[in-house]
matplotlib code that plots the C-alpha trace (Angstrom):
import matplotlib.pyplot as plt

x = [15.8, 15.0, 17.7, 17.1, 19.2, 19.4, 22.0, 23.0, 22.8, 19.7, 22.0, 23.6, 20.4, 19.8, 21.9, 23.2, 25.6, 25.6, 26.1, 29.6, 30.9, 33.3, 34.2, 37.9, 37.2, 34.8, 37.4, 38.4, 34.8, 33.8, 33.0, 34.8, 34.6, 37.6, 38.4, 38.4, 41.5, 41.7, 44.6, 46.1, 46.1, 47.9, 49.3, 52.7, 54.1, 53.7, 52.7, 49.7, 48.6, 48.9, 47.1, 43.5, 41.2, 40.3, 36.7, 36.3, 37.6, 35.0, 32.2, 32.9, 30.9, 27.6, 28.4, 29.3, 26.0, 23.9, 22.3, 22.7, 19.6, 18.4, 17.8, 14.1, 14.6, 16.8, 15.0, 11.3, 9.1, 8.6, 12.2, 13.1, 12.8, 16.2, 17.8, 20.7, 21.8, 22.6, 24.8, 28.5, 29.1, 29.5, 32.9, 34.5, 33.4, 35.6, 33.8, 33.3, 35.4, 33.5, 34.2, 35.0, 37.8, 40.3, 43.2, 46.5, 48.1, 51.5, 52.8, 55.5, 59.0, 57.6, 59.8, 59.9, 60.3, 59.1, 60.6, 59.6, 60.4, 58.6, 56.9, 57.4, 54.1, 53.1, 51.4, 47.9, 48.8, 50.5, 47.4, 45.3, 47.8, 47.6, 43.8, 43.8, 46.2, 44.6, 41.1, 42.1, 44.4, 41.7, 39.1, 41.6, 41.4, 45.2, 47.9, 51.6, 53.7, 57.2, 56.4, 59.2, 56.6, 56.2, 54.1, 54.0, 51.5, 50.7, 47.7, 45.7, 43.3, 39.6, 37.2, 35.8, 39.3, 39.9, 42.7, 42.4, 44.9, 46.4, 48.3, 50.2, 50.1, 51.4, 54.5, 52.4, 49.8, 52.4, 53.2, 49.6, 47.7, 44.6, 41.1, 39.0, 35.6, 33.7, 32.2, 28.8, 28.8, 27.3, 25.6, 23.8, 22.8, 21.2, 19.4, 17.7, 16.0, 13.6, 10.1, 11.0, 9.5, 10.6, 14.2, 15.9, 19.7, 21.6, 25.3, 27.1, 29.2, 32.9, 33.0, 35.9, 36.6, 33.6, 35.8, 38.5, 41.9, 42.4, 44.2, 47.9, 47.9, 47.7, 51.5, 51.6, 49.6, 51.7, 52.4, 55.1, 54.9, 56.8, 55.1, 56.2, 55.0, 51.4, 49.3, 45.6, 43.2, 40.5, 40.5, 41.3, 41.0, 43.9, 44.7, 44.3, 41.6, 39.6, 36.7, 36.4, 36.3, 33.7, 31.5, 31.6, 30.4, 27.6, 26.4, 26.4, 24.5, 21.8, 21.7, 18.0, 17.0, 19.3, 17.8, 14.3, 15.3, 14.4, 17.9, 21.2, 24.5, 27.8, 30.3, 28.8, 26.0, 22.7, 19.7, 16.2, 13.9, 10.2, 7.1, 4.8, 5.3, 3.9, 6.2, 9.0, 8.5, 8.5, 11.7, 13.5, 12.6, 13.9, 17.2, 17.5, 16.9, 19.7, 22.0, 21.2, 21.7, 25.2, 26.1, 26.5, 25.6, 24.5, 25.4, 22.1, 23.3, 24.1, 20.9, 17.8, 14.4, 11.5, 12.6, 11.7, 15.2, 18.6, 22.3, 23.6, 27.0, 27.8, 24.8, 21.3, 18.5, 14.7, 11.8, 13.1, 15.9, 19.6, 21.8, 25.2, 25.6, 25.8, 27.7, 30.5, 30.5, 30.3, 33.9, 34.5, 34.1, 36.9, 39.3, 42.7, 44.5, 46.9, 50.6, 52.1, 51.1, 50.1, 47.6, 46.2, 45.8, 43.9, 41.5, 41.1, 40.6, 37.7, 36.1, 36.5, 34.3, 31.5, 32.5, 29.4, 27.4, 29.5, 28.8, 31.9, 34.0, 36.9, 37.0, 37.0, 39.8, 42.0, 44.3, 44.6, 45.2, 48.0, 50.0, 49.5, 51.9, 55.6, 55.0, 56.8, 54.6, 53.4, 50.2, 49.0, 45.8, 44.4, 44.8, 43.3, 40.4, 39.7, 40.1, 37.6, 35.1, 35.2, 34.6, 31.6, 30.0, 30.6, 28.6, 25.4, 22.6, 22.2, 19.3, 19.2, 16.4, 16.8, 15.8, 12.6, 11.7, 9.0, 10.1, 11.7, 15.4, 17.2, 21.0, 22.4, 26.0, 28.5, 32.1, 34.8, 38.4, 39.6, 36.7, 33.4, 30.4, 26.9, 23.9, 21.3, 17.7, 14.5, 10.9, 9.2, 5.8, 5.7, 9.1, 12.6, 14.8, 18.6, 19.7, 23.4, 26.3, 29.6, 32.7, 36.1, 39.2, 40.2, 43.4, 46.0, 44.7, 41.0, 41.7, 42.7, 39.3, 36.9, 34.3, 31.5, 33.6, 34.2, 30.4, 29.9, 32.5, 30.6, 27.4, 29.2, 30.8, 27.6, 25.7, 28.4, 28.5, 24.7, 24.0, 22.6, 19.8, 19.3, 19.4, 15.9, 14.3, 10.5, 10.4, 12.6, 15.7, 16.2, 19.8, 20.3, 23.4, 24.2, 25.8, 23.4, 26.0, 25.6, 22.3, 24.2, 25.2, 21.5, 21.5, 23.1, 26.7, 28.5, 31.8, 34.8]
y = [-38.4, -41.7, -44.2, -46.9, -49.9, -50.4, -51.1, -48.2, -50.0, -47.8, -44.9, -46.6, -46.5, -42.8, -40.1, -37.9, -35.1, -31.6, -28.0, -26.5, -24.0, -22.2, -21.8, -21.7, -21.1, -18.2, -15.7, -17.7, -18.3, -14.6, -13.1, -9.8, -6.7, -5.6, -3.0, -5.6, -7.5, -10.7, -11.3, -14.6, -15.3, -18.1, -19.7, -21.4, -21.2, -19.1, -22.2, -22.7, -19.1, -19.4, -22.7, -22.9, -24.9, -28.0, -28.0, -24.3, -25.0, -27.7, -25.7, -22.9, -24.8, -24.3, -20.6, -20.1, -21.7, -19.1, -16.7, -13.0, -11.3, -7.7, -5.5, -6.1, -9.8, -9.8, -7.2, -7.5, -4.4, -3.9, -2.8, -1.1, 2.3, 1.4, 1.0, 3.3, 0.6, -1.8, 0.6, 0.0, 3.7, 4.5, 2.8, 6.1, 7.5, 6.9, 5.7, 8.4, 8.4, 6.4, 5.3, 1.8, 2.9, 0.0, 0.6, -1.3, -1.3, -3.0, -4.9, -3.3, -3.6, -4.5, -4.0, -0.6, -1.9, -4.8, -5.9, -8.4, -9.7, -8.5, -11.3, -11.7, -11.5, -13.0, -10.8, -11.5, -10.8, -7.6, -6.4, -7.2, -5.4, -2.3, -2.4, -2.9, 0.0, 2.4, 1.8, 2.0, 5.0, 6.9, 6.1, 7.0, 3.5, 3.2, 5.9, 5.9, 5.4, 5.9, 3.6, 1.6, -1.3, -3.5, -6.6, -8.9, -8.6, -11.3, -13.0, -16.2, -17.8, -17.4, -20.3, -18.7, -18.6, -14.9, -13.5, -12.2, -9.7, -11.0, -9.1, -11.3, -9.6, -12.5, -10.6, -7.5, -9.7, -11.3, -7.8, -6.6, -6.6, -8.8, -7.4, -10.0, -8.8, -12.0, -13.2, -14.9, -18.7, -20.0, -22.8, -20.2, -18.2, -21.2, -22.2, -18.8, -19.7, -22.2, -21.5, -19.1, -19.7, -16.8, -15.7, -12.7, -12.8, -9.6, -9.3, -6.1, -5.0, -4.3, -6.0, -4.8, -1.9, -0.1, 0.6, 3.3, 2.5, 4.7, 7.9, 7.5, 3.7, 3.4, 3.2, 0.0, -1.9, -0.8, -3.4, -3.7, -4.6, -4.0, -0.6, 0.6, 0.8, 1.6, 1.9, 1.3, 3.9, 1.3, -2.0, -5.1, -8.8, -10.4, -7.8, -9.8, -7.7, -7.0, -9.5, -8.1, -4.6, -5.3, -7.3, -4.5, -2.1, -4.3, -5.1, -1.4, -0.3, -3.0, -3.5, -2.7, -5.1, -7.9, -7.6, -8.1, -11.6, -11.4, -10.5, -12.2, -10.8, -12.6, -10.2, -9.0, -11.6, -10.3, -12.7, -11.6, -14.5, -14.5, -16.7, -14.0, -12.5, -9.0, -8.7, -9.9, -7.1, -4.5, -5.7, -6.0, -2.3, -1.3, -3.1, -1.4, 2.0, 1.4, 0.4, 3.6, 5.8, 4.3, 4.3, 0.5, -1.0, -4.4, -6.8, -7.6, -10.9, -12.3, -11.2, -13.3, -12.0, -13.8, -17.3, -20.6, -22.0, -20.3, -20.9, -19.2, -19.5, -22.5, -24.5, -24.7, -23.6, -24.0, -24.1, -26.1, -27.8, -27.4, -29.4, -29.2, -27.0, -29.4, -26.8, -26.8, -30.6, -31.0, -31.9, -34.0, -37.3, -36.2, -35.0, -36.6, -38.8, -36.6, -37.2, -35.0, -33.4, -30.0, -31.7, -33.8, -30.7, -29.0, -31.9, -32.3, -28.5, -28.8, -31.9, -30.6, -27.7, -30.1, -32.6, -32.4, -33.7, -36.8, -39.9, -41.1, -38.3, -38.6, -42.4, -42.2, -39.7, -41.0, -42.8, -39.5, -37.1, -39.3, -38.1, -34.4, -34.0, -34.9, -38.4, -39.6, -39.5, -43.1, -43.4, -47.0, -49.1, -47.7, -44.1, -44.8, -46.6, -43.6, -41.2, -43.0, -43.6, -39.9, -38.8, -41.3, -39.9, -36.3, -37.0, -38.0, -35.5, -35.2, -33.2, -32.0, -30.5, -27.1, -27.7, -26.1, -25.3, -28.0, -31.4, -34.2, -34.8, -38.1, -38.7, -41.9, -42.6, -45.2, -46.1, -48.2, -48.9, -45.8, -43.2, -42.2, -40.8, -39.5, -38.2, -35.7, -36.1, -34.3, -35.4, -33.1, -33.6, -37.2, -38.2, -38.3, -36.0, -35.8, -32.4, -32.7, -35.2, -35.4, -37.7, -37.7, -39.8, -41.2, -40.3, -43.0, -42.9, -43.1, -46.1, -48.0, -47.5, -50.5, -50.5, -49.4, -46.4, -45.5, -45.6, -43.4, -41.0, -40.8, -39.9, -37.3, -35.6, -35.6, -34.0, -31.3, -30.7, -30.1, -28.7, -25.5, -27.6, -30.0, -27.7, -26.5, -28.9, -29.1, -32.9, -35.7, -36.5, -40.0, -41.4, -44.5, -46.7, -50.2, -51.2, -52.6, -52.2, -48.4, -48.7, -49.1, -45.4, -44.4, -46.0, -44.6, -45.9, -46.9, -45.1, -46.4]
z = [109.4, 107.6, 106.7, 104.0, 103.3, 99.6, 96.9, 94.8, 91.5, 90.8, 90.4, 87.4, 85.4, 85.8, 84.1, 86.9, 87.2, 88.6, 87.9, 87.3, 89.8, 87.6, 83.9, 83.3, 79.6, 80.0, 78.9, 75.9, 74.8, 75.0, 71.6, 72.0, 69.8, 67.8, 70.5, 73.3, 74.5, 76.4, 78.7, 79.6, 83.4, 85.2, 82.1, 82.7, 79.2, 76.1, 74.1, 76.4, 75.9, 72.1, 71.9, 71.0, 73.2, 71.2, 72.3, 71.3, 67.8, 67.3, 68.8, 66.2, 63.6, 65.4, 65.9, 62.2, 61.0, 62.7, 60.1, 60.5, 61.8, 61.6, 64.7, 64.4, 64.4, 67.4, 69.6, 70.3, 69.7, 73.4, 73.7, 70.4, 72.0, 73.5, 70.1, 71.2, 73.6, 70.8, 68.8, 68.2, 67.5, 71.2, 71.3, 70.4, 73.8, 76.8, 79.9, 82.6, 85.8, 88.5, 92.1, 90.7, 88.4, 88.4, 90.7, 90.3, 93.7, 94.0, 97.0, 99.2, 97.6, 94.2, 91.2, 89.7, 86.2, 84.0, 80.7, 78.1, 74.6, 71.4, 69.6, 65.9, 63.9, 60.5, 57.9, 59.1, 62.7, 61.7, 59.9, 62.9, 65.2, 63.1, 63.1, 66.9, 67.5, 65.2, 66.5, 70.2, 69.8, 68.0, 70.7, 73.5, 75.0, 74.7, 74.5, 73.7, 76.7, 78.2, 81.2, 82.9, 82.9, 79.8, 79.4, 76.3, 73.5, 70.9, 69.3, 69.8, 67.4, 68.3, 67.9, 64.7, 63.2, 63.6, 65.8, 69.3, 70.8, 74.0, 76.7, 79.2, 82.6, 84.7, 86.0, 86.9, 88.5, 90.8, 92.2, 92.5, 95.8, 95.3, 95.5, 97.3, 96.1, 95.4, 92.2, 92.6, 93.0, 89.8, 91.6, 93.8, 90.8, 89.1, 92.3, 92.3, 89.0, 90.6, 89.5, 86.7, 83.3, 81.2, 80.7, 79.1, 78.7, 78.1, 77.1, 78.0, 75.0, 75.4, 78.8, 80.9, 78.5, 80.2, 83.2, 83.4, 84.9, 88.0, 87.1, 87.7, 87.4, 83.6, 83.1, 85.2, 82.5, 79.6, 76.9, 74.3, 70.6, 67.4, 67.0, 70.4, 74.0, 74.8, 78.0, 78.4, 79.8, 80.3, 82.0, 79.9, 80.6, 82.4, 85.0, 88.1, 89.8, 86.6, 87.4, 91.0, 89.7, 87.0, 89.4, 91.9, 89.2, 88.0, 91.6, 92.5, 89.4, 89.7, 93.5, 93.8, 91.0, 92.3, 95.8, 94.4, 93.3, 89.6, 88.2, 88.5, 87.1, 86.5, 85.1, 81.8, 81.7, 82.9, 83.4, 84.1, 85.2, 86.2, 86.3, 84.8, 81.4, 82.2, 85.2, 82.9, 80.4, 83.2, 84.8, 81.4, 80.7, 84.1, 83.4, 80.0, 81.6, 84.1, 81.3, 79.4, 82.5, 83.0, 79.3, 79.1, 75.8, 74.6, 71.9, 70.2, 68.6, 72.0, 73.7, 74.1, 75.1, 77.0, 76.0, 77.7, 77.4, 77.2, 77.6, 80.8, 82.2, 80.0, 81.0, 79.5, 81.8, 81.4, 83.9, 86.9, 85.0, 84.0, 81.7, 80.1, 77.0, 74.0, 71.9, 74.5, 74.4, 70.7, 70.2, 73.3, 71.4, 69.0, 71.6, 70.8, 73.3, 75.3, 74.6, 77.4, 80.7, 79.3, 76.9, 79.8, 82.0, 79.3, 79.0, 82.7, 83.1, 80.6, 82.2, 85.7, 84.7, 84.3, 87.0, 89.0, 86.1, 85.9, 87.9, 89.9, 88.3, 90.9, 90.6, 86.7, 86.5, 89.2, 86.7, 84.8, 87.8, 88.9, 85.9, 86.5, 89.4, 89.6, 88.4, 85.3, 82.2, 81.5, 79.4, 79.7, 79.5, 82.8, 81.6, 78.2, 79.7, 82.0, 79.1, 77.0, 79.8, 80.7, 77.1, 77.0, 80.1, 79.0, 75.9, 77.8, 77.9, 81.7, 83.0, 86.6, 88.6, 90.3, 93.9, 95.3, 98.9, 99.4, 98.0, 100.1, 99.7, 99.4, 99.8, 98.3, 99.2, 98.2, 98.8, 97.1, 98.0, 96.3, 96.2, 97.6, 95.7, 96.5, 94.7, 96.0, 94.7, 95.4, 94.9, 92.5, 91.0, 92.3, 90.9, 92.3, 90.3, 90.5, 91.8, 92.6, 92.4, 94.2, 94.4, 96.1, 95.8, 99.2, 100.9, 101.8, 105.4, 104.3, 102.1, 105.2, 106.8, 107.2, 104.5, 106.8, 107.9, 104.3, 103.7, 106.8, 105.5, 102.2, 104.1, 106.2, 103.2, 101.3, 104.2, 104.5, 100.7, 100.5, 104.0, 102.4, 100.9, 103.7, 106.8, 107.4, 105.0, 105.6, 105.5, 106.8, 104.7, 103.5, 103.5, 101.4, 101.8, 100.7, 104.0, 106.6, 109.5, 109.3, 111.0, 114.2, 114.4, 114.8, 118.2, 121.4, 121.7, 124.9, 124.9, 126.9]

ax = plt.figure().add_subplot(projection="3d")
ax.plot(x, y, z, "-o")
ax.set_aspect("equal")
plt.show()
């Protein structure tokens, strides 16, 4: 392992960041069919659930400008024999019973009833409610109910201006035993794309509605509205274990293809990635055949075939590279200054999603995060400066390399009085490329450390953060720091 003394001002001249680990807005960005429902999870107030994410509103313009395409324009000739997979007509068929039917298991001593208010609706909302009910009653996806359980139902505005039905299952979720089946780590999914040149992205139509609720559990998910009480026969967004159930189903169906290392799946997003175009076509056809066998259907307008660049899990991927989605960031420059904690939490929730793309993120947002706890709301010059700085950095077009198994790695670490930061780079094709970025606000105890101990802490945390890249590296790892005193710890120390 090689250590280099050098100042980190070099980092300021390169645009660095990192890949997001989770998307808190995935559910809200999803373009659902009329028969789909999205449910609010972990929202503290009704107004938060009803609010439209500011960035999504501004991103709608890009979506609206896309011209309508025919089936032939959207689906290449190689795959048009699977035309039945892209039909909406199959919505009238209920999914078959499967081992992964969604169970709603309640904790011991859970309440035997749930009650809620009925939300008043305006004329447009009432029309949409009637449409939602009629369509889903006809298909059998919901039925009339006499359940002692009742969860709220209302609407939120989608980013394209239309209304989205929402069921709020917070109270039911509190009583539900959690399914710990894991979702894939987005960072790991992206790392698997190293070396791939061609990408095909498939979007499974109707999402969670493809899974039946386990027989006997339907009444627990009943929802109440001005036309009565109804219970779903299929799984909807918002039930606490819905993601786990859906991921289990997809992993089971595609386990052979996933194990071959050419397919990744995150909920209803399927990505096929290869170096060779002929191999790509073969694998895409195998995936389509699996979908047909399991009566899962696709939304053609959200699929892309054998492209060199695509949006996947809210980032843009291409051969060996990843960057933030400019459509998602389109409205960040116009984001209004927060006037209360809820507005600040919404902004920080969005920026935290992309935090690993942002240099010194923890240091920049420190003045903002101090207002999110029990502290009294005081928006001053420090908060405004942090807010504007973060918006500026979010607007940069940051490109990161997907690490490969051969290039040398370099860790550059730095520390200040209040935070530590580090960047991981890899040498690829004769150039050092940023791969990952991290930062952390120091605790009260850590802020009392001597500066050389803070620098050492930055190195230690960086090595821990990126151990999955660095352990087993084929070449020595370089560690750069701007503090010469740290060279002492390479030498044997005499302990008292």
